C-alpha positions as CSV (number, residue, x, y, z in Angstrom):
1,M,-37.2,3.5,-41.9
2,H,-39.4,3.4,-38.9
3,R,-41.6,0.3,-38.5
4,K,-44.7,0.2,-36.4
5,V,-44.8,-2.9,-34.2
6,I,-48.3,-4.3,-33.7
7,A,-48.9,-6.3,-30.6
8,P,-50.1,-9.9,-31.2
9,S,-53.4,-9.3,-29.4
10,V,-54.1,-6.2,-31.5
11,L,-53.3,-8.1,-34.7
12,A,-55.7,-10.9,-33.7
13,A,-58.4,-8.5,-33.0
14,S,-58.0,-6.7,-36.3
15,L,-58.1,-10.0,-38.2
16,L,-61.4,-10.9,-36.6
17,L,-62.9,-7.8,-38.1
18,V,-62.5,-9.1,-41.6
19,I,-63.7,-12.6,-40.9
20,P,-67.5,-13.0,-41.2
21,A,-69.2,-13.9,-37.9
22,S,-70.6,-17.0,-39.4
23,A,-67.2,-18.3,-40.4
24,A,-65.9,-17.7,-36.9
25,S,-68.7,-19.6,-35.3
26,S,-69.2,-22.3,-37.9
27,V,-68.6,-25.9,-36.9
28,P,-68.8,-29.3,-38.7
29,G,-72.3,-31.0,-39.0
30,A,-72.8,-34.3,-37.2
31,A,-71.9,-37.5,-39.1
32,G,-75.3,-39.0,-38.1
33,I,-78.8,-37.7,-37.6
34,G,-79.2,-39.3,-34.2
35,D,-81.0,-42.6,-35.0
36,T,-80.9,-45.1,-32.2
37,Y,-80.5,-48.2,-34.4
38,Y,-78.3,-46.7,-37.2
39,P,-75.9,-44.1,-35.8
40,A,-74.3,-43.6,-39.2
41,S,-77.5,-42.9,-41.1
42,G,-78.3,-39.4,-42.1
43,N,-76.3,-36.3,-41.1
44,G,-76.8,-33.3,-38.9
45,G,-76.7,-29.5,-39.6
46,Y,-78.8,-29.2,-42.7
47,D,-82.1,-30.2,-44.4
48,I,-82.5,-31.1,-48.1
49,S,-85.6,-29.9,-49.8
50,H,-85.0,-31.3,-53.3
51,Y,-82.9,-33.8,-55.2
52,D,-82.3,-33.5,-58.9
53,L,-80.6,-36.6,-60.2
54,R,-79.3,-36.8,-63.8
55,L,-78.1,-40.3,-64.4
56,Q,-76.8,-42.6,-67.2
57,Y,-76.7,-46.4,-66.8
58,Q,-75.2,-49.1,-69.0
59,P,-76.8,-52.5,-68.2
60,K,-74.1,-54.5,-69.8
61,T,-71.4,-53.2,-67.5
62,D,-73.4,-52.0,-64.5
63,L,-71.8,-48.6,-64.9
64,L,-73.8,-45.8,-63.3
65,E,-72.7,-42.2,-64.0
66,G,-74.4,-39.3,-62.2
67,T,-74.7,-35.7,-61.4
68,A,-76.8,-35.0,-58.3
69,T,-77.9,-31.5,-57.4
70,L,-79.1,-31.1,-53.8
71,L,-80.8,-28.0,-52.5
72,A,-79.9,-27.9,-48.8
73,T,-80.6,-25.4,-46.1
74,A,-78.1,-25.1,-43.2
75,R,-79.6,-25.4,-39.8
76,Q,-76.4,-24.1,-38.2
77,D,-73.3,-22.3,-39.4
78,L,-71.5,-25.1,-41.2
79,S,-67.8,-25.3,-41.8
80,R,-68.2,-28.9,-43.1
81,F,-71.1,-31.3,-43.7
82,N,-71.5,-35.0,-44.5
83,L,-73.5,-36.8,-47.2
84,D,-74.2,-40.5,-47.2
85,F,-72.8,-42.2,-50.4
86,G,-70.8,-45.2,-51.5
87,L,-69.8,-44.6,-55.2
88,K,-66.6,-42.8,-56.3
89,V,-67.0,-39.0,-56.5
90,S,-65.0,-36.9,-59.0
91,E,-66.1,-33.4,-58.1
92,I,-68.3,-31.5,-55.6
93,R,-69.3,-27.9,-56.0
94,V,-71.1,-25.9,-53.3
95,N,-72.9,-22.7,-54.5
96,G,-71.0,-23.2,-57.8
97,V,-67.5,-23.3,-56.2
98,K,-65.4,-26.4,-56.0
99,A,-65.4,-27.9,-52.5
100,K,-62.9,-30.3,-50.8
101,F,-64.1,-33.7,-50.0
102,A,-63.0,-36.9,-48.3
103,T,-64.5,-40.3,-47.3
104,S,-64.7,-42.0,-44.0
105,G,-66.5,-45.1,-42.6
106,T,-68.7,-47.1,-44.9
107,Q,-70.8,-44.4,-46.3
108,E,-69.6,-40.9,-45.1
109,L,-68.7,-38.3,-47.7
110,E,-67.3,-35.3,-45.9
111,V,-67.7,-32.0,-47.8
112,T,-65.8,-28.8,-46.9
113,P,-67.1,-25.8,-48.9
114,A,-64.8,-23.0,-49.8
115,Q,-67.0,-20.7,-47.6
116,P,-68.9,-21.9,-44.6
117,L,-72.6,-22.3,-45.0
118,Q,-74.7,-19.7,-43.2
119,R,-77.6,-20.8,-40.9
120,N,-81.0,-20.8,-42.6
121,K,-79.5,-20.0,-46.0
122,Q,-80.1,-22.4,-48.9
123,A,-77.1,-23.8,-50.8
124,S,-76.8,-25.9,-53.9
125,V,-74.6,-28.9,-53.7
126,V,-73.6,-30.6,-57.0
127,V,-71.9,-34.0,-56.8
128,K,-70.4,-35.8,-59.9
129,Y,-69.8,-39.5,-59.6
130,A,-69.5,-42.9,-61.3
131,G,-69.3,-46.5,-60.3
132,K,-70.7,-50.0,-60.4
133,P,-73.3,-50.2,-57.7
134,S,-73.2,-54.0,-57.4
135,E,-69.5,-53.8,-56.4
136,F,-70.2,-51.5,-53.4
137,K,-71.0,-53.5,-50.2
138,V,-71.8,-52.6,-46.7
139,D,-71.1,-55.4,-44.2
140,G,-71.1,-57.8,-47.2
141,W,-74.5,-56.9,-48.6
142,S,-75.9,-54.6,-51.3
143,A,-79.2,-52.9,-51.9
144,W,-78.5,-53.0,-55.6
145,Q,-79.8,-56.1,-57.4
146,R,-78.5,-56.8,-60.9
147,T,-81.0,-58.3,-63.3
148,P,-80.5,-60.1,-66.6
149,D,-81.2,-56.8,-68.4
150,G,-80.4,-54.0,-65.9
151,G,-80.4,-53.2,-62.2
152,V,-82.8,-52.3,-59.3
153,A,-82.3,-50.1,-56.2
154,A,-84.9,-51.0,-53.5
155,Q,-84.2,-51.8,-49.9
156,E,-84.9,-50.8,-46.4
157,P,-83.6,-49.1,-44.3
158,D,-80.9,-48.2,-46.9
159,S,-80.8,-48.1,-50.6
160,A,-79.9,-44.5,-51.6
161,I,-76.1,-44.8,-50.9
162,W,-75.9,-47.2,-53.8
163,W,-77.1,-44.7,-56.4
164,F,-77.2,-41.1,-55.2
165,P,-75.6,-38.9,-52.4
166,S,-78.1,-37.9,-49.7
167,N,-79.1,-37.2,-46.2
168,D,-80.1,-40.8,-45.8
169,H,-82.8,-40.9,-43.1
170,P,-86.6,-40.5,-43.1
171,L,-86.3,-37.4,-41.0
172,D,-85.1,-35.5,-44.0
173,K,-87.6,-35.8,-46.8
174,A,-87.5,-34.0,-50.1
175,T,-89.0,-33.8,-53.5
176,F,-87.3,-35.6,-56.4
177,D,-86.6,-35.2,-60.1
178,V,-84.9,-38.3,-61.5
179,S,-83.7,-38.3,-65.1
180,V,-82.2,-41.5,-66.4
181,N,-80.5,-42.1,-69.8
182,V,-80.4,-45.8,-70.9
183,P,-79.8,-47.6,-74.1
184,D,-82.7,-47.7,-76.6
185,G,-85.0,-50.7,-75.9
186,T,-84.4,-50.4,-72.2
187,Q,-86.7,-48.6,-69.8
188,A,-86.0,-46.7,-66.5
189,I,-88.7,-46.7,-63.8
190,S,-88.7,-44.4,-60.8
191,N,-91.2,-42.7,-58.4
192,G,-94.0,-40.4,-59.3
193,V,-95.1,-39.2,-62.7
194,L,-93.2,-39.7,-66.0
195,Q,-92.8,-36.1,-67.2
196,S,-91.2,-36.9,-70.6
197,Q,-89.3,-39.5,-72.6
198,T,-86.9,-38.6,-75.4
199,S,-84.4,-40.6,-77.6
200,K,-81.2,-39.5,-79.2
201,L,-78.2,-41.3,-80.7
202,G,-79.1,-44.7,-79.4
203,W,-80.1,-43.6,-75.9
204,T,-83.5,-42.9,-74.3
205,R,-83.9,-40.5,-71.4
206,Y,-86.8,-40.9,-68.9
207,N,-87.7,-37.9,-66.6
208,W,-89.6,-38.7,-63.4
209,R,-91.0,-36.4,-60.8
210,S,-92.1,-37.1,-57.3
211,N,-93.6,-33.9,-56.1
212,K,-94.4,-34.6,-52.4
213,P,-91.8,-35.1,-49.6
214,Q,-90.2,-38.5,-49.9
215,A,-87.7,-40.3,-47.7
216,T,-84.5,-41.4,-49.4
217,Y,-85.1,-45.1,-48.8
218,L,-88.4,-44.8,-50.6
219,A,-86.7,-43.5,-53.8
220,T,-86.4,-46.3,-56.3
221,L,-84.7,-47.0,-59.6
222,A,-85.4,-49.9,-61.9
223,I,-83.7,-50.3,-65.3
224,G,-84.5,-53.1,-67.6
225,K,-86.9,-54.3,-70.2
226,F,-90.5,-54.0,-69.0
227,D,-94.1,-54.4,-70.2
228,I,-95.8,-51.3,-69.0
229,T,-99.5,-50.8,-68.4
230,T,-101.2,-47.4,-67.7
231,D,-104.6,-46.4,-66.4
232,K,-106.3,-43.8,-64.2
233,T,-108.3,-44.0,-61.0
234,S,-111.9,-42.7,-61.0
235,S,-110.5,-39.5,-59.5
236,G,-107.9,-39.1,-62.3
237,L,-104.7,-40.3,-60.6
238,P,-102.3,-41.9,-63.1
239,I,-101.5,-45.5,-62.6
240,L,-98.3,-47.0,-64.1
241,N,-97.3,-50.7,-63.5
242,A,-94.2,-52.4,-65.0
243,Y,-93.4,-56.1,-65.3
244,S,-90.1,-57.5,-66.4
245,K,-90.5,-59.4,-69.7
246,D,-88.8,-62.5,-68.2
247,L,-90.9,-63.3,-65.1
248,G,-91.6,-66.8,-66.4
249,D,-94.4,-68.7,-64.6
250,N,-94.9,-65.8,-62.1
251,D,-95.9,-63.3,-64.8
252,G,-99.6,-64.0,-64.8
253,A,-100.0,-64.1,-61.0
254,A,-98.0,-60.9,-60.7
255,R,-100.2,-59.0,-63.2
256,A,-103.4,-60.4,-61.7
257,S,-102.3,-58.9,-58.3
258,V,-100.6,-55.6,-59.2
259,E,-103.2,-54.7,-61.8
260,R,-105.7,-54.3,-58.9
261,T,-103.7,-51.4,-57.5
262,G,-106.3,-48.8,-58.4
263,E,-109.1,-50.8,-56.9
264,V,-107.2,-51.4,-53.7
265,A,-106.1,-47.7,-53.4
266,E,-109.7,-46.5,-53.8
267,W,-110.8,-48.9,-51.0
268,L,-107.9,-47.7,-48.8
269,E,-109.0,-44.1,-49.3
270,G,-112.2,-45.1,-47.5
271,V,-110.2,-46.4,-44.6
272,F,-107.2,-43.9,-44.4
273,G,-108.5,-40.8,-46.2
274,P,-107.4,-39.2,-49.5
275,Y,-104.5,-40.8,-51.2
276,P,-101.5,-38.5,-50.4
277,F,-99.4,-38.6,-53.6
278,N,-99.5,-37.7,-57.3
279,A,-99.3,-41.2,-58.8
280,L,-100.0,-44.9,-58.3
281,G,-98.5,-48.1,-59.5
282,G,-96.1,-51.0,-58.8
283,Y,-93.3,-52.9,-60.5
284,V,-92.1,-56.4,-60.6
285,P,-88.5,-56.8,-61.8
286,N,-86.7,-60.1,-62.4
287,V,-84.9,-60.4,-59.1
288,P,-84.1,-63.4,-56.9
289,S,-85.2,-61.6,-53.6
290,G,-88.4,-62.4,-51.8
291,F,-89.4,-59.1,-50.2
292,A,-91.7,-56.3,-51.2
293,L,-91.2,-52.6,-50.4
294,E,-93.4,-49.5,-50.2
295,T,-91.3,-47.4,-52.6
296,Q,-93.3,-44.2,-52.8
297,T,-96.1,-44.1,-55.4
298,R,-94.6,-47.3,-57.0
299,P,-94.1,-50.3,-54.7
300,F,-91.5,-52.9,-55.5
301,Y,-92.6,-56.5,-55.6
302,S,-90.3,-59.6,-55.9
303,P,-91.6,-62.2,-58.3
304,R,-91.5,-64.8,-55.5
305,Q,-94.4,-63.0,-53.9
306,F,-96.6,-64.5,-56.6
307,A,-95.0,-68.0,-56.8
308,N,-98.2,-69.6,-55.4
309,G,-100.6,-67.6,-57.6
310,S,-102.0,-64.1,-57.3
311,N,-101.9,-62.4,-53.9
312,V,-103.7,-59.1,-53.6
313,S,-102.9,-59.0,-49.9
314,V,-99.3,-58.0,-50.6
315,V,-100.6,-55.1,-52.8
316,V,-102.9,-54.0,-49.9
317,H,-99.9,-54.1,-47.5
318,E,-97.6,-52.0,-49.7
319,L,-100.3,-49.5,-50.7
320,A,-101.3,-49.0,-47.1
321,H,-97.8,-47.9,-46.5
322,Q,-98.4,-44.9,-48.7
323,W,-100.3,-43.5,-45.8
324,Y,-98.6,-45.3,-42.9
325,G,-94.9,-45.2,-43.6
326,D,-94.5,-43.0,-46.6
327,S,-96.7,-39.9,-45.9
328,V,-96.3,-40.4,-42.2
329,S,-92.8,-41.8,-41.7
330,V,-90.8,-43.0,-38.7
331,D,-89.1,-40.4,-36.6
332,N,-86.5,-43.0,-35.6
333,W,-86.1,-46.5,-36.9
334,K,-87.2,-47.9,-33.5
335,D,-90.7,-46.5,-34.3
336,I,-91.1,-49.1,-37.1
337,W,-94.5,-50.2,-35.7
338,V,-96.1,-47.0,-36.9
339,N,-95.3,-48.4,-40.4
340,E,-95.6,-52.1,-40.2
341,G,-98.3,-52.7,-37.6
342,F,-100.8,-50.7,-39.7
343,A,-99.8,-52.2,-43.0
344,R,-100.4,-55.7,-41.6
345,Y,-103.6,-54.6,-40.1
346,S,-104.8,-53.2,-43.5
347,Q,-104.5,-56.8,-44.8
348,W,-106.8,-57.9,-42.0
349,L,-109.3,-55.2,-42.9
350,W,-109.1,-56.3,-46.6
351,S,-109.9,-59.8,-45.5
352,E,-112.8,-58.5,-43.5
353,K,-114.1,-56.6,-46.5
354,E,-113.7,-59.7,-48.7
355,G,-115.6,-61.9,-46.3
356,E,-112.6,-64.1,-45.7
357,G,-112.2,-63.5,-42.0
358,T,-112.7,-60.5,-39.8
359,A,-109.8,-58.6,-38.2
360,Q,-110.9,-60.0,-34.8
361,E,-110.8,-63.5,-36.1
362,L,-107.4,-63.0,-37.6
363,A,-106.2,-61.5,-34.4
364,E,-107.5,-64.4,-32.4
365,W,-106.0,-66.9,-34.7
366,T,-102.6,-65.2,-34.8
367,Y,-102.7,-64.9,-31.0
368,A,-103.6,-68.6,-30.5
369,S,-101.0,-69.8,-33.0
370,R,-98.1,-68.8,-30.8
371,A,-97.5,-70.5,-27.4
372,A,-96.7,-68.3,-24.4
373,E,-93.1,-69.6,-24.4
374,D,-92.5,-68.8,-28.0
375,P,-89.6,-66.2,-28.4
376,F,-92.0,-64.3,-30.7
377,W,-93.6,-62.8,-27.5
378,Q,-90.2,-61.5,-26.3
379,V,-89.9,-59.0,-29.2
380,K,-91.3,-55.5,-28.3
381,P,-92.9,-54.1,-31.4
382,G,-92.6,-50.5,-30.0
383,D,-88.8,-50.8,-29.8
384,P,-87.8,-54.2,-31.3
385,G,-84.0,-53.5,-31.6
386,A,-82.1,-53.2,-34.9
387,E,-81.7,-57.0,-35.1
388,N,-85.5,-57.4,-34.9
389,Q,-86.7,-54.4,-36.9
390,F,-88.5,-56.6,-39.4
391,H,-89.4,-59.5,-37.0
392,G,-92.8,-61.0,-37.5
393,A,-93.8,-59.7,-34.0
394,V,-93.6,-56.1,-35.3
395,Y,-96.2,-57.1,-37.9
396,D,-98.4,-59.6,-36.2
397,R,-98.2,-58.7,-32.5
398,G,-98.2,-55.1,-33.7
399,A,-101.5,-55.7,-35.6
400,I,-103.1,-57.5,-32.6
401,A,-102.2,-54.3,-30.6
402,I,-104.3,-52.3,-33.1
403,Q,-107.2,-54.8,-32.8
404,A,-106.9,-54.5,-29.0
405,L,-107.3,-50.7,-29.5
406,R,-110.3,-51.2,-31.7
407,N,-111.9,-53.5,-29.1
408,E,-111.2,-51.0,-26.3
409,I,-112.6,-47.8,-28.0
410,G,-115.2,-49.1,-30.5
411,D,-115.4,-48.9,-34.2
412,E,-116.6,-45.3,-34.5
413,K,-113.6,-43.7,-32.7
414,F,-111.2,-46.4,-34.1
415,F,-111.9,-45.6,-37.7
416,Q,-111.9,-41.9,-37.0
417,I,-108.3,-42.4,-35.7
418,L,-107.2,-44.5,-38.7
419,K,-108.4,-41.8,-41.1
420,G,-107.4,-38.8,-39.0
421,W,-103.8,-39.7,-38.2
422,P,-102.5,-39.6,-41.8
423,T,-104.1,-36.2,-42.2
424,E,-102.8,-34.9,-38.9
425,R,-99.2,-36.0,-39.7
426,A,-99.2,-35.8,-43.6
427,Y,-95.8,-35.6,-45.1
428,G,-94.2,-35.6,-41.7
429,N,-92.6,-38.0,-39.1
430,A,-93.9,-39.6,-35.9
431,K,-92.9,-41.6,-32.9
432,V,-95.0,-44.4,-31.4
433,G,-95.8,-42.1,-28.5
434,D,-97.2,-39.5,-30.9
435,F,-99.8,-42.1,-32.1
436,V,-100.7,-43.1,-28.6
437,R,-101.3,-39.5,-27.6
438,Y,-103.4,-38.9,-30.8
439,A,-105.5,-42.0,-30.1
440,E,-106.1,-40.8,-26.5
441,K,-107.1,-37.4,-27.8
442,I,-109.7,-38.8,-30.2
443,S,-111.0,-41.6,-28.1
444,K,-110.9,-39.5,-24.9
445,K,-109.7,-42.6,-23.1
446,P,-106.4,-43.4,-21.3
447,L,-104.6,-45.8,-23.5
448,A,-101.0,-45.7,-22.3
449,Q,-101.3,-49.0,-20.4
450,L,-102.8,-50.8,-23.4
451,F,-99.9,-49.8,-25.6
452,E,-97.4,-50.4,-22.9
453,T,-98.7,-54.0,-22.6
454,W,-98.8,-54.8,-26.3
455,L,-95.8,-52.8,-27.6
456,Y,-93.3,-52.7,-24.8
457,T,-93.8,-55.6,-22.4
458,P,-92.1,-58.9,-23.2
459,G,-94.4,-62.0,-22.8
460,K,-97.8,-63.0,-24.1
461,P,-100.5,-60.6,-22.9
462,A,-104.1,-61.5,-22.4
463,F,-106.2,-60.6,-25.4
464,A,-109.6,-58.9,-25.0
465,P,-112.5,-59.8,-27.3
466,P,-114.7,-57.0,-28.7
467,A,-116.6,-54.9,-26.3
468,A,-119.9,-56.7,-27.1
469,A,-118.4,-60.0,-25.9
470,S,-116.8,-58.4,-22.8
471,P,-117.9,-58.5,-19.2
472,P,-120.8,-56.3,-18.2
473,A,-120.5,-52.6,-18.5
474,A,-119.8,-52.2,-14.8
475,A,-116.5,-54.1,-15.4
476,S,-113.4,-51.9,-15.8
477,P,-111.3,-51.8,-19.0
478,S,-108.6,-53.7,-17.1
479,A,-111.0,-56.5,-16.3
480,R,-111.9,-56.7,-20.0
481,S,-108.3,-57.0,-20.9
482,L,-108.0,-60.2,-18.9
483,K,-110.8,-62.0,-20.7
484,A,-109.6,-64.6,-23.3
485,P,-111.6,-65.6,-26.4
486,A,-114.6,-67.8,-25.3
487,V,-114.2,-70.4,-28.0
488,E,-111.3,-72.0,-29.8
489,P,-110.5,-69.8,-32.8
490,V,-111.0,-71.2,-36.4
491,E,-108.4,-70.5,-39.1
492,P,-109.8,-67.7,-41.3
493,K,-110.0,-68.3,-45.0
494,S,-107.5,-65.5,-45.7
495,W,-104.9,-66.7,-43.3
496,K,-102.7,-68.6,-45.7
497,K,-102.6,-65.8,-48.2
498,I,-101.7,-63.3,-45.5
499,A,-99.0,-65.6,-44.1
500,A,-97.6,-66.1,-47.6
501,T,-96.7,-62.4,-47.6
502,N,-94.5,-62.7,-44.5
503,S,-91.4,-62.7,-46.7
504,I,-92.2,-59.0,-47.5
505,H,-90.2,-58.2,-44.4
506,D,-87.1,-60.3,-45.3
507,H,-85.1,-57.2,-46.0
C-alpha cells in the first residue's frame, strides 16, 4: 500500500480551511468593563439588550431558584465571556447548546460556549441557578437584606450579583421581565408595571416589566407581605406603592411621604421635562438599613428615613434620580456627581417651591456651615474616589456647584439646561465633562474653570452670590466668583428636613 505523506505545513493550512474565520480570530472578553473604581464590575466583549428572569423564592428558607435568559450581542468574536454573579449555577446554555463554565474572583462567572460568538450577532444565554442570597458575601457585606417575611435586593453600586447573572455596570443597560413565584399570601415587588398575577397550588406568580433601558443596580426585588396602594397621574402613568405590614411607628410617616410620589413627579416634570419611564411608585420594606435608593420606577426607602415624621424631601431626591441617574446614568462610577449633585439640588428646588428657603439660601447656609479646614472640602465631587463615592461633599458641594452655575448664567439658561440635558442624553450614559460641554453649548459661556474649581480642586472655593448681587456689569465673571455673601446666612426652614435625608447615601 502506498501512503501519501502530507507535510505539516500543508496539513495546518488545510485544517484552517474548515475552521470558521470567527473561531480562528475569537478571543475571550474582558473580565471588567473598564470602570476606574470597580475593575471587576461589568464585562467586555458584548452588550445585553434584555433580561428575562423567572424566579421562585421561599421566604422561610431564603432559597432563591432562578432561570435567567439574557439576550446578548457580541461586540467582538468571543471564544469566552464573563457574567457577574454570586449564587451557585447548575447549567448554562448558549444558543440552546450547553456551555462550559467556571468561577473566579468574587463575582466572575466564566462562560465558554460550544461555538464562539460572532461579532454583531445576537445570542441567547440561559443560566439556571439556586442559592441563599443572604449567605453570599463580598468583602463581608451583602446587598440582600432578609426581612421577617421575605427579602430585599437594593444596593449601590452592586446588587444584581445576589439574585441574577448580568453585565453588572451602568454602561450596559437593558429592558427587564421579572417573573417571581412566591407562597400565597406573600407579594413580589419589582420595577415597572405589573403585567399579571396568577395563583396555582399554593404559589402566586407576579410578572413585572420594565420596558426602558435600566442599569442592573437599578433592578430591584422585594418579597414579603405588603399593603399596596395604586393610583394614576393626571397623564395616566400608573403609580404603585408598597409598605411592609410591620413598619410599626414609622408606618404613618412613610405613607404620608411616599403617597405624594405622583405630586412630586408632576412637579419634577416642570423642572426636568417629561417623566422618562412607564411607571411610578416606591416601596418601604421592614429592613434595618437607613439608606434610600433610586431603583428605577420604584424607589426603595428604609423605614428609618421616616423615624422623625414624614419627609417628602427624600421622595424628591429619589424621584429626581429617575431623570438624573436612571435615564441618564454614569459612564464611569467616578462620574457620580451627574447623579447625586442634581438629586440633592432638586431638594433645594423643592424647598424653594414650598417657600422654605431658596436654593441660594441653602447653598449659602451649606457653604457657611463648613470651615475652610474641614476635610469635607478636600473631597472632589467630580472624581471623589471609590472610598468617597457617597461622601456628603458629592451631594452638598456638588449642589453648591450647580447653584454657582445658576448664578453665573442666569435662570433662563440654567433651567433650559436642567430640562434639556435629560432629553439630550435620555436612556444613555454621561461623564461629568459631557455635562460641562452641554452647559457651555446652551449658555454660550466658558464654564470649564467654574467646574474645575467646584468639582476638582481641593479646598474651600469662594462662593458667588446671584448675578443681581454681584459687582457691576463691567466686572468679569472671575471677579464675581471672589465675592462672598454680603450678610451672615440664616438657617433655611427646610434645612433640618434635608439634612435628615443625608443617610440616603449610607450605602
